[in-house]
N, C-alpha and C positions, 0 to 999 in steps of 0.2 A: 541442547534441548530444542533449539529452533527447528532443526530438520525433522525431529520427531513429531513436533506439533503440527507439521504440515498436513498430517493425515486427516485432520478434522475438516479441511477446506471443502472436500467433496462430500463429507458425511453430514453436513449441517442440514441439507435439504431445504425445504421451504421454510423461511423464517417469517413468522407472523409479525404484522405491523404492530399489533397490540402487545407491548412488551412489559406490561405492569407485572409486579411481583404476584406470586400466588398467595393463597390464603394464609400460608405459613410465613409469608414475608421473604421467601427465598427465590432467587433467580436461577433459571436453568442455563446451561451453556448456550443454547440457541438464543435465549433472551439477551444474554450478555453480549453476544456477537451482534445482534440486531441493534442494541443500544449504542454500541461502540461505532458501528457503521453509520448510524444516524447522526451521532454527535461529533464525530471526528472532524476537525477543521482541515487537517491535511488532505483528507479525502475530498472535501469540498474544493480545495485548491486544485486537485487533480481533475475534478469534474469541470472546473472553470477553464483549466488548460485545454481540455478536450473541446469545449465550446469555442475557445479562441482559435484552435487549429481548424475547426470546421469553418469558422468565419474566413480564415486565411485561404482555405481551399475554395470557398465560394468566390472570394475576390480574385483569386488566380484564374479560375475558370472564366470569369467575366472579362479577362483581358483578350479572349478570342473574339468578343463581340464588339461592334462599333460603339464608340462613346457618342453621346448626344447631349448638348446643352443649349439653353436659350437664355437670353438676357435682354435687358432694356434699361434705358436711362432717360432722364428728363431734366432740363435745366434752362437757364437764361444766360445770355451774354449782353454786355453793354459796351458802348464805344465802337470804335472802328473795327470791323471784322467782316469776314466773307460770309455772305448768305449761302448756306450749303445747298440751296435749291437753285438760285440764280447765278451763283458763282461770282457775284459782284460785291465790291467793297461797299459796305453801308455803315453809317454811324447812327445806330439806334438799338433799342432793345430787341433781341431776337430770342424767341422761345422755341425749343425743339424737343422732340421725342424720338428716340432711337430704339429700334428693336433689331435683334440679331439671333441667329441660330447657327450652330456649328456641329460637325460630326467628323470623327476620325476612326479609321479602321486599319489595324496593323495587318499587312500582307505577309511580311516575313520578318522575323526578329532573331534570326540565327538559331532557331529551335528553343530559345529561352522560355517562351510561353508554354510550349508543349512540355518541356522538361520540368518547368516550375509546377505545372499541374500534377504531373506524376510524383514529384517530390512532396508536394502538399498532401496528396492522397496518402502517401506512405506515412507522413507525419501524423495525419489523423488516426490511421490504424495504430501507429506506435503509441500515441497518447491514449487510445482506447485500451490497448494492452497494458500500458503503464497504470491506467485506472484500475484494471483488474488486478495487477500486481500490488497496487496500494491497498485494495480490499483484502488481498491475501495477507499483506504485512500487518494490517490492523487486526485481522482475524487471528493471526499467529500470536501477536502480542496479547490479545484478549485471552486466548486459550492458555498461553503461558502463565498469565496472572491467575487464571481460573485454577490451573493445576497446582500452582503454588499454594493456594488455599487448601486444596485437597491434601497435599503433602503435609501442610501445617496442621490440619485436623488429625491426620493419622499420627503425627508426632505427639500432639497433645493427648490423644487417646492412649498411646503407649506410656507417656509420662504419668498420666493419671493412674493407669493400671499399676505401674511400678510403685507409685506413692502409696496406693491403697494396700498393696502387699507389705510394704515396709512398715506402714502404720499398724497393720494387724500384728505383725511379728513383734514390733516394739511394745505394743500393749500386752501381749502375752509374756514377753521377756520381763517387763517391769513387774508383773505379778510373780514370776518365778524368782526374780532377784529378791523381791520383798520377802518371799518365803524361804530364801536361802538356798534355792536349788541351782541357781546360776550365779556366776560372778558378776560384779558391777561392770567389768570391762565389756561384757557382751551387750549390756544395756547402753553403754556409752557408744559402742560401735554402731548399734542400730539407730541411736539418736542422731549420730553424724550422718548415717546413710539416709535417714528420713529427711534431715535438713537439706541434704544434697538433692534428693528427689523433689522436695518442695521448690527448690530453686529451679530445677529443670522444668517443672510445671509452669512456673512463672515465666521462664524464658519461652516456653512453647506457646503460652497464651499471648505473650507480646509478639512473637513471630506470626501467629495467626492474625492478630489485630493488624499488624503491618501489611500482611498479605491481603487482607480484606480492604484496607485503606488504599493500597496500590490499585486494586481492581476498580474500586469505586471512583478513584480519580481518573483512571483511564476511560471510564464510561462517562465522565463528566457529570457524575451524580453527587449530590451532597452526602457526605459520609455520616451514617448514624450507627448506633450500636445494634440496630435491627438488621443491618445490611448483611446478607448471607447468600449462599448458593446452594443449589441442589446438586449433589454429587452422584453421577450415574454409577451403577454397578458395573464393574469391569470383569468380564468373564475370560478366564485363561483357557478353559477347556475348548478344544477344537482349533486353537490357533496353531499355525505352522509357518515356518519361514518360507517354504515354497522351493521350487527347483530352478527358478530363473536366476541367472548369473548377473553380475554387475553390468556387463555389456548389453544384455537384453533389456534390463531395467532402464539403463541410460538411454538406449535407443527409443524406448517408448516415451520417456519423460521429456527428452529433448524436442520431441515433435508436438508436445501438448502444453507445456508450461508457458504462460504469457510473457515472462521476462526473457525467455529464449527467443520467442518470435519478435519481441520488441527490439532486441539486440540485432537480429538479422535484418529487420526493416530499417534499422538505423544505418547499417552498412549500405543498403540499397539506396536510401535517401541521399547518403553522402555521395554515391556514384552519380546520381542525377545532379548533385551540386557541382560536380566537376564539369558535367556537360553544360550546365547553365553558365558557368564561368568561361568555358571555351567559346560559348555562343557570342560573347562580347567581342570576339575577334572578327565576327562575320558582319557583312553589311545588313542594314535593316531597311525595309521598304514599307511605307504606309500611304494610305489614301485619305485625303481630307476634303471636306466640302463646307462652304459657308454661305449663308443667306443674310442680307442686310437691307434695311429700309428705314426711312425716317420721315418725320413731319416737322415743318417749320411754320410758325404762326405768322411770319412776315413774308408773304408771297404775293404774286400778281393775281392769285386766284381771288375771286369774289367770295364774300362770306357764305354765299349759297353753295360753293363748291364743297363737296363732302370731304371729310378727313381721310376716309378710306381710299378715296381716289388718289390723294397725294401719296399715301403709303404704296399704292399700286404703281404709281408713276416712278417712284424713287427706288423701287425694288431692284436689288442687284444680287447676283450669284457668282460663286467661284468654286472651282474644283482643282485640287492639286495632288500630284503624286510626289512624295518625298523620298529621297534615297540618301542614306547616311552610311559612309564608308569610314570605319575607324582606321586611321593611319598611325597616330601616336597618342597614347592616352596617359602619358607620364607614368608608365609602368603599372597603372591600376589594374589592367586586365591580367598582366603577368602575375601580379601579387594575388589577385582574386583566384586564379587557377592554383597557385601554390597553396593558399589557405584551404581551398576546397580539397586538395589532395591530402593535406595534413588532417583535415576533419575526417576524411574517409579512413585514414590509418588509425586515428583515435577510435573510430567506431569499430574497426576490426579488432583492435585491442580489447575494447569493452566486450565484444562478442566472445572473444576467447576467454576473458575473465569470467563471464557469466557461465559459460559452458564448463569451464574448469571447476568453478564452485559447485555447480550441479553434480558433476562427477564425484567430487570429493564428498559431498553430502550423501550421495548414494552409496559410495564405498563405506563411509562411516556408518550409515544406517544398516547396510548389509552385514558388516562386521559386528555391530552392536546387537543385531537381531540374534545371531548365533550365540554371542557371549551372554546376552540376557537370558536366553533359553537355558543355557547351562547353569547360569547363576540362580535362576528361579528354581530349577529342579534341585540343585544342591542346597538352596536355602530351605526348601520344603523338608528335605531329609534332616538338615541341621536342626530345624525347629522341633521336629518330631523327637529327635534324640535328646535335645536339651529340655524339652518338656518333661520327658521321663526322668532325666537327671535331676531336674529341679524338684520334681515330686518326691524322689528318693531323698534329696538333700533336705527337703522340708520335714520329712518323716524323721530323719536322723537328727535334725536340729531340735525337733520337738522332744526327743528322748535324751538330748544332751550328748549325742555321739559326735557332733561336730560343733565348732564354735561359730560365732556370729560372722566372723570374717569369711569362713568357707561358705556359709550360707549366702552371704552377699555376693560372692563370686559366682555362685550358681545362678542366683537371681539375675545379676547383671548380664551374664552370658545369654540367658533366655530372652530377656527383653531386647538386647542388641540383635539377636538372631531374628526376633520378630520384626524389628525395624528394618533389617536387611531384606527380609522376605517381602515386606510391603514395597520397598523401593524396587526390588528386582521384578516384582509383579508389574508395577507401572512401566518399568523400562521394557519388559518383555512385550507387553500389550502394545505399547506405542511404537516399539521398533518393528514389530510385524505390520502394524497399520501403516507406517510410513512407506514400507515397500509396496503395500497395496495402493497407496496414493500415487506413487511414481508409476505404477503399472496401469493406472486408470481404472482400477477395480472399484465397485461400489463399497462404500465404507459405512460401517455401523459400529456403535459402541456396545 
């Protein structure tokens, strides 16, 4: 059912932010999807994962820029110590204020920064696609639960119709038995059939209640007896399977679905992971600069000498170029490259799995579309024939030409055929729509 339900994803259109129930207290499919997307906690996690990936990308890009920091300290010393201004040993309290600034700029890091930025960019795109896939999954689950209610309503409708017919025949038979026109066995058979139909109605009502409860819980709404949905009319006329084959449908779908793109980006990101790991074998070069000055309250300056003058006199600067050449890293670099290669292989396997699953879903949808079309047409002819057979059986039963058992057989055959017609109708509509979804065609109900 899951692949059939995908058809709704592009057919939902604009979903209004105001999702309150209508005046009849029923929710449309669009409203249910809107509520599910708003309340789902897994979707919020996916959104936060995307924000985290964007922060990582910003941090990685910042590694190209020079770092800059400033600091300061102030304190006192007692006892024998060196005066940092006079460089003489003195035994007295000395107060000092130190200020400093430093900056560092990476010149070359084995390509690790450049490749890290590219990998982080792909990770952001992957998480964005995963977010879209999460929305699709939530929508699929909501639609699945929505359709379960629709099926349950159809089943209850059929069960009630069957019960009504059984009760009508039982009432008539009781009168005929009382008049001596029919044997008591016919009445007992119809009483048993009516009791069976009553149980079927109870089961159908329970199934409908459970289906409504499941949807309500998925929407994170408190369940009430008034919770219900608006079921759209599904038109069969004008639907066709189309002329596109599996390969053509797969070619379109593989280039558009977010989970496929996410899997492909995962492989590319893993490739950059290998380049990052290999970059650890290369030398790194960086440029750094520092500025320092201080003030000491025990100096040869008079009290009228300004503090800023001492900071200026004590000012010192330094600039350095640092080169680091990895010689032996306790196999850390080798292990890092090996893990990166394994991760790429795992990403490739995941890509294959996702594409295989897509192909299988398309093959199943394609086969189901043709089978559902034949089943629907056959069910239509079957219902038409059994309606006439039941009409004749009812006439014959009314005049006593057949017994209650034969009448029940005709009745059950008709209602079973009607149930099959409803099922095949849904399957046919959604099987055709799923192919439209994979082809990227506009979808409407």
